[in-house]
C-alpha positions, 0 to 999 in steps of 0.5 A: 500500500502506497504511503499517503503524504499529507499536504504541507502547510503554506509558510509565510512571514508572521512578523519580526521578533527578537531573541534573548540577545535582542537580535531580530529574527523572522518568525514563520507562521502557517497559513490556512483558509482563514488567515486572510480573514483574520488579517483583515480583522487585524487591519481594521482594528489597527485603523480603528485604534489609529482613528480613535487616537487621532480623534482623542488628540483633536478633541483634547486640543479643541477642548483647551481652545474652547476653555480659552474662549470661555475665559475670554468671554468672562471679561465681558461686562455687558449683556445684549451688546456687541463684544469689544473689538479686542475680545472679539479678535481673541474669540475669532482667533480661537474659533478659527483654530478650532475649525482647522482642528475639527476639519482634520477629523470630518471624515473620521466621524461621519455616519456610524462613526459619529457615535462610535467615538467620544467627542467630548470637546463638542460639549465644551464647544457648545458651552463656549458658543452658547455663552458668546451668543447669550452675552451678545443677544441675551437669548439661548441658542437653539440646537439648529443655531448651535449646529450652524455655529460648529466650524466644521462638518461635524454633527452635534448630538442631542447630548452634546447640546443639552450637556453644553447648555448645562455647563452654560449655566455655570458660566452664567453664574460666574459672570453674574458673580464677578459683574455684581462684585464690580458693579454692585448690581445683578447684570441686566440687559437693555430691557431690564431683564437680569441674568438671574431671571434668564438663568431661572428660565434655562434651569426650568427648561432643563428640569422639565426636559426628558433625561438624555444620555446616561441617567447618572451623568444627567442627574449629576449635572442637574444637581449642580445646575440647581445649586448654581441657580440658588447661588445666584438667587442668594446673590440677588437677595443679598444685593437687593436687601443688604446691598447698601451695607456692602463696600465697593468691590465686595465679593459675595459669599455664595454659601451664606444663607443656606439654612440650618441644614447646610443643604448643598447641591444634590442633597435629598430630604429624608 
């Protein structure tokens, strides 16, 4: 009976490794009918990780630029008026830099990839553009207006917008605090409407809104926002009732008059 010779496995280069001395050596691995399929998976995963790293780097840089925009806007001392030329120039420079960065990842976050990768920078960018819009118009940007304000072809999600507006309330609180310390009155626009009233309206809208995103994150931001509104309300009370007792340049203590229980943001009644 003739001997049956088994077919030999195909051999191909499987990569470069090193021996115990650190010298390179070529490792040969067997191939079969499934090898090319798994190599395709490997290549796709490599592209995915490279794309994710690229997006993370851009998101980090955009977040830093958006924060700088917000710091600049905190120097604004008026409501519903154009920005001062110097502040406007700084904002436009940061805005252009953000657009340049976001354009480099437009193709990486299209279609399903928009929800595959975390673009936390958009939340910060929404905070910046809505804050600028509020300071110059004393109105809240709509989701459509906010999308148009993004300087690249990148889609905003509902979470990007809502969480950005949550953060906007914190900037409104800081603006109210610093301007009150300088001027001795709650900031108001030409119509006489105050930033305190605007903050209360935004808070009411978010509290009746259906939770978006992860419930824990939404609830945490809600608690922080409610406490920010209370701080501005205490600020307004202190200025209206005891304002004449305050020296010029007085910085309000936003933790005063909190009640005997010292209740902070996020607390629950027993």
